[in-house]
Wavefront OBJ file of the C-alpha trace (Angstrom):
o trace
v 0.025 0.061 0.058
v 1.447 3.394 -0.821
v 1.702 5.393 2.359
v 1.395 8.899 0.465
v -2.007 7.934 -1.215
v -3.270 6.832 2.302
v -2.193 10.148 4.127
v -3.818 12.028 1.145
v -6.841 10.162 1.788
v -7.206 10.590 5.467
v -6.757 14.248 4.865
v -9.383 14.576 2.434
v -11.559 12.633 4.421
v -11.029 15.143 7.581
v -11.672 17.993 5.232
v -14.963 16.497 4.139
v -16.027 16.003 7.882
v -15.210 19.411 8.475
v -17.250 20.921 5.891
v -20.189 18.625 6.811
v -19.904 19.718 10.624
v -19.407 23.526 9.620
v -22.120 23.806 7.027
v -24.717 21.094 7.694
v -24.847 19.946 11.420
v -23.910 23.330 13.057
v -24.135 26.125 10.218
v -22.882 29.612 11.733
v -25.200 32.102 12.917
v -26.384 34.923 10.410
v -24.252 37.757 10.959
v -26.145 41.386 11.130
v -24.288 43.992 8.725
v -22.081 46.247 10.663
v -24.050 49.381 9.264
v -27.209 48.050 11.217
v -25.230 47.562 14.357
v -23.850 51.271 14.416
v -25.784 54.100 16.081
v -27.363 56.620 13.469
v -24.980 59.014 12.597
v -21.862 56.833 13.419
v -19.137 56.062 11.030
v -17.454 52.437 10.824
v -13.865 52.865 11.382
v -11.311 49.611 10.991
v -8.483 49.049 12.988
v -6.280 49.811 10.072
v -7.955 53.302 9.603
v -7.420 53.692 13.557
v -3.745 53.023 13.431
v -3.329 55.081 10.374
v -4.945 57.844 11.902
v -2.705 57.739 15.146
v 0.629 57.432 13.274
v -0.691 60.364 11.060
v -1.234 62.171 14.237
v 1.929 61.568 15.683
v 3.560 62.787 12.414
v 1.738 66.018 12.572
v 2.879 66.421 16.296
v 6.621 65.686 15.164
v 6.726 68.210 12.420
v 4.748 70.716 14.290
v 6.295 74.058 13.583
v 9.064 72.596 11.203
v 9.082 72.306 7.692
v 8.008 68.825 6.448
v 9.527 67.153 3.571
v 6.365 67.357 1.763
v 4.714 70.743 2.091
v 0.957 71.463 1.913
v 1.407 73.798 -0.781
v 3.330 71.428 -2.848
v 0.583 68.748 -2.512
v -2.184 71.232 -3.341
v -0.194 72.447 -6.485
v 0.094 68.759 -7.751
v -3.477 68.194 -6.936
v -2.686 65.592 -4.293
v -5.895 65.792 -1.795
v -3.736 64.436 1.234
v -2.389 65.858 4.369
v 1.592 66.211 4.314
v 1.629 63.613 7.018
v -0.097 61.312 5.171
v 1.523 61.804 2.281
v 4.734 61.173 4.287
v 3.469 57.809 5.860
v 2.492 56.813 2.047
v 6.027 57.671 1.065
v 7.550 55.836 3.929
v 5.622 52.607 3.098
v 6.417 52.784 -0.686
v 10.265 53.186 0.414
v 9.875 49.929 2.944
v 8.322 48.132 -0.075
v 11.150 49.281 -2.476
v 13.661 48.103 0.126
v 12.158 44.369 0.379
v 12.236 44.472 -3.490
v 15.965 45.498 -3.361
v 16.486 42.472 -0.726
v 14.573 40.067 -2.938
v 16.915 40.941 -6.423
v 19.942 40.785 -4.308
v 18.947 37.856 -2.333
v 22.156 35.590 -1.163
v 24.470 38.291 -2.467
v 26.086 41.308 -0.843
v 24.138 43.609 -3.144
v 21.022 42.850 -1.169
v 21.534 45.480 1.646
v 23.122 47.881 -1.044
v 20.153 47.589 -2.948
v 17.555 47.715 -0.163
v 19.154 50.941 0.996
v 19.540 52.411 -2.333
v 15.733 51.596 -3.435
v 14.634 52.926 0.057
v 16.478 56.335 -0.316
v 15.531 56.864 -3.977
v 11.669 56.734 -3.180
v 11.118 60.138 -1.623
v 13.303 61.281 -4.549
v 10.823 59.463 -6.780
v 7.844 61.097 -4.800
v 9.344 64.482 -5.343
v 9.699 63.801 -9.057
v 6.223 62.679 -9.295
v 4.604 65.469 -7.599
v 6.798 67.931 -9.722
v 5.420 66.069 -12.820
v 2.102 66.424 -11.604
v 2.433 70.093 -10.904
v 3.695 70.912 -14.155
v 1.083 68.946 -16.050
v -1.338 70.628 -13.736
v -0.128 74.074 -14.643
v 0.168 73.233 -18.241
v -3.602 72.064 -18.421
v -4.707 75.157 -16.725
v -2.720 77.085 -19.323
v -4.571 75.358 -22.047
v -8.001 76.298 -20.455
v -7.310 80.187 -19.956
v -8.806 81.278 -23.254
v -12.226 79.264 -22.786
v -12.059 80.492 -19.155
v -11.963 84.185 -20.195
v -14.449 83.262 -22.738
v -16.906 81.905 -20.160
v -16.201 84.655 -17.879
v -16.969 87.348 -20.759
v -20.276 85.556 -21.396
v -21.238 85.715 -17.495
v -20.629 89.161 -17.358
v -22.652 89.723 -20.476
v -25.633 87.899 -18.626
v -25.782 90.557 -15.980
v -23.470 88.781 -13.589
v -21.203 90.724 -11.426
v -17.350 90.129 -11.355
v -17.375 87.891 -8.198
v -20.525 86.257 -9.299
v -18.964 85.515 -12.693
v -15.769 84.102 -11.354
v -18.171 81.672 -8.787
v -20.157 80.546 -11.745
v -16.658 79.746 -13.550
v -15.565 77.980 -10.563
v -18.850 75.869 -10.339
v -18.960 75.178 -14.168
v -15.307 75.037 -15.147
v -12.932 72.275 -15.425
v -10.300 71.156 -13.444
v -7.892 72.405 -12.555
v -9.721 76.011 -13.065
v -12.484 74.993 -11.266
v -10.735 74.727 -8.127
v -8.315 77.379 -8.480
v -11.354 80.236 -9.025
v -12.956 78.478 -5.946
v -10.075 79.450 -4.117
v -10.070 83.170 -5.482
v -13.692 83.229 -4.739
v -13.301 82.358 -1.043
v -10.365 84.487 -0.612
v -12.342 87.634 -1.733
v -15.243 86.412 0.676
v -12.646 86.498 3.649
v -11.955 90.306 2.677
v -8.890 89.616 0.280
v -8.656 91.942 -2.454
v -9.926 90.531 -5.834
v -7.000 91.888 -8.011
v -4.400 90.515 -5.517
v -6.211 87.072 -5.475
v -6.057 86.811 -9.368
v -2.232 88.067 -9.279
v -1.402 85.531 -6.775
v -3.226 82.711 -8.820
v -1.133 83.684 -11.873
v 1.844 83.327 -10.139
v 1.095 80.146 -8.702
v 0.256 78.641 -11.604
v 3.008 80.540 -13.701
v 0.634 81.331 -16.352
v 1.712 84.637 -18.395
v -1.766 84.438 -20.225
v -3.643 84.517 -17.131
v -1.403 87.459 -15.547
v -2.283 89.207 -18.764
v -6.279 88.589 -18.017
v -5.611 89.457 -14.225
v -4.008 92.866 -15.086
v -6.739 93.509 -17.408
v -9.386 92.954 -14.756
v -7.643 95.032 -12.142
v -7.178 97.946 -14.717
v -10.657 97.923 -15.486
v -11.810 98.016 -12.014
v -9.705 101.400 -11.693
v -10.688 103.064 -14.984
v -14.314 101.427 -15.978
v -15.331 100.079 -19.210
v -16.767 97.258 -20.825
v -14.903 94.329 -19.013
v -16.598 91.597 -20.922
v -15.495 93.266 -24.337
v -11.954 93.325 -22.892
v -11.900 89.928 -21.635
v -12.994 88.832 -25.350
v -10.224 90.392 -26.727
v -8.044 88.661 -24.138
v -9.336 85.420 -24.967
v -8.683 85.764 -28.773
v -5.088 86.529 -28.130
v -4.656 83.967 -25.708
v -6.385 81.358 -28.218
v -3.813 82.406 -30.899
v -0.935 81.877 -28.462
v -2.320 78.499 -27.558
v -2.532 77.737 -31.115
v 1.036 78.336 -31.954
v 2.213 76.679 -28.575
v 0.541 73.689 -29.703
v 2.026 73.648 -33.209
v 5.605 74.280 -31.499
v 5.025 71.411 -29.422
v 4.031 68.790 -32.263
v 7.042 70.144 -34.093
v 9.419 69.337 -31.273
v 7.917 66.220 -30.128
v 10.108 64.013 -32.666
v 13.096 65.584 -31.071
v 11.831 64.889 -27.676
v 11.070 61.274 -28.165
v 14.520 60.671 -29.608
v 16.104 62.243 -26.479
v 13.935 59.840 -24.336
v 14.930 56.877 -26.470
v 18.780 57.830 -26.464
v 18.512 58.205 -22.421
v 16.524 55.094 -21.681
v 18.180 52.793 -24.378
v 21.700 52.212 -22.752
v 20.187 51.521 -19.287
v 17.662 49.249 -20.354
v 19.959 47.216 -22.418
v 22.533 47.184 -19.389
v 19.892 46.048 -17.101
v 18.475 43.298 -19.529
v 22.136 42.028 -20.339
v 22.627 41.884 -16.560
v 19.910 39.790 -16.064
v 20.030 37.434 -18.839
v 24.039 37.092 -18.462
v 25.166 38.261 -15.013
v 28.971 37.616 -15.866
v 28.993 39.617 -18.921
v 29.481 43.064 -17.121
v 31.236 41.284 -14.148
v 34.604 43.239 -14.931
v 32.718 46.532 -14.468
v 32.269 45.627 -10.671
v 35.358 44.175 -9.830
v 38.045 46.239 -11.483
v 38.986 49.911 -10.961
v 38.898 50.723 -14.689
v 35.410 49.314 -15.025
v 34.025 51.173 -12.081
v 35.671 54.499 -13.263
v 34.171 53.717 -16.771
v 30.888 53.002 -15.246
v 30.854 56.305 -13.222
v 32.249 58.367 -16.227
v 29.282 56.864 -18.581
v 26.831 57.721 -16.011
v 27.861 61.421 -15.689
v 28.000 61.703 -19.549
v 24.392 60.155 -19.690
v 22.913 62.558 -17.346
v 24.922 65.440 -19.119
v 23.623 64.188 -22.579
v 20.180 63.777 -21.533
v 19.776 67.506 -19.877
v 21.440 68.604 -23.033
v 19.238 66.933 -25.527
v 15.851 68.015 -23.267
v 17.195 71.571 -23.099
v 17.734 71.668 -26.964
v 14.178 70.164 -27.698
v 12.312 72.154 -25.124
v 11.185 75.670 -26.771
v 9.942 78.312 -24.610
v 7.050 80.412 -25.696
l 1 2 3 4 5 6 7 8 9 10 11 12 13 14 15 16 17 18 19 20 21 22 23 24 25 26 27 28 29 30 31 32 33 34 35 36 37 38 39 40 41 42 43 44 45 46 47 48 49 50 51 52 53 54 55 56 57 58 59 60 61 62 63 64 65 66 67 68 69 70 71 72 73 74 75 76 77 78 79 80 81 82 83 84 85 86 87 88 89 90 91 92 93 94 95 96 97 98 99 100 101 102 103 104 105 106 107 108 109 110 111 112 113 114 115 116 117 118 119 120 121 122 123 124 125 126 127 128 129 130 131 132 133 134 135 136 137 138 139 140 141 142 143 144 145 146 147 148 149 150 151 152 153 154 155 156 157 158 159 160 161 162 163 164 165 166 167 168 169 170 171 172 173 174 175 176 177 178 179 180 181 182 183 184 185 186 187 188 189 190 191 192 193 194 195 196 197 198 199 200 201 202 203 204 205 206 207 208 209 210 211 212 213 214 215 216 217 218 219 220 221 222 223 224 225 226 227 228 229 230 231 232 233 234 235 236 237 238 239 240 241 242 243 244 245 246 247 248 249 250 251 252 253 254 255 256 257 258 259 260 261 262 263 264 265 266 267 268 269 270 271 272 273 274 275 276 277 278 279 280 281 282 283 284 285 286 287 288 289 290 291 292 293 294 295 296 297 298 299 300 301 302 303 304 305 306 307 308 309 310 311 312 313 314 315 316 317
């Protein structure tokens, strides 16, 4: 008799007996949903959420009066609706996962602790780069909406709205990020800030020269009077022509930017792929002084070349 088959049969029999007892003989009592067990108006908070809230509170206390790694204004510009302490906790969790990934990649070798530390240190840098990328993309989206925003604002003024009411209508009906930014302007004016200063601050925060012109036109019109709707329509037409030229320049330089990305990524991708498929192929670069110096020089030249190519293909307008 085969012992392994006998053991497998006994285990399957025990599982069958357990299933019969659990689901037929003594089935579990029906559970009342947790929403029905809570008092009216009381929200359910899981143990994980409570632990996270306590950790976030401890981080807030630790950074009280100090400059955090990720500021509230930086997160707001990037469109991240999180507190700085919560985002820092998320970054720390990502760094922990990245460190474990480094240990897995270098498991059994001396590279394991090096990769773990390197990946953990690179995670906050990656978070900074992601925030900067989201901020630039959000500013670019705002700049592309300025002409439509001015046209909508002029239409509201022609419909009989006051300037603040027209801005509030744009905040309600506009697209992101224009909607949230105009909501901020309206809220600032409601608590007593000057409208011209709020609009100028918005132009500076979003780094929009086009909206800066619109803010100046609104400020001048408030002092001198006149048909503000007609002025905004003319500003919108000028901005629309500038956006058309900007899009044309971006399309003409797209091939150069794509070539720069390929030339920067290709050497790194080939190096990693060959190292993964044939680990001993590049062993000389890590075991000799000349090889290490060659890697450092290649890395520096790659960075210089990448910065040069992106600077050449980036056309300011």
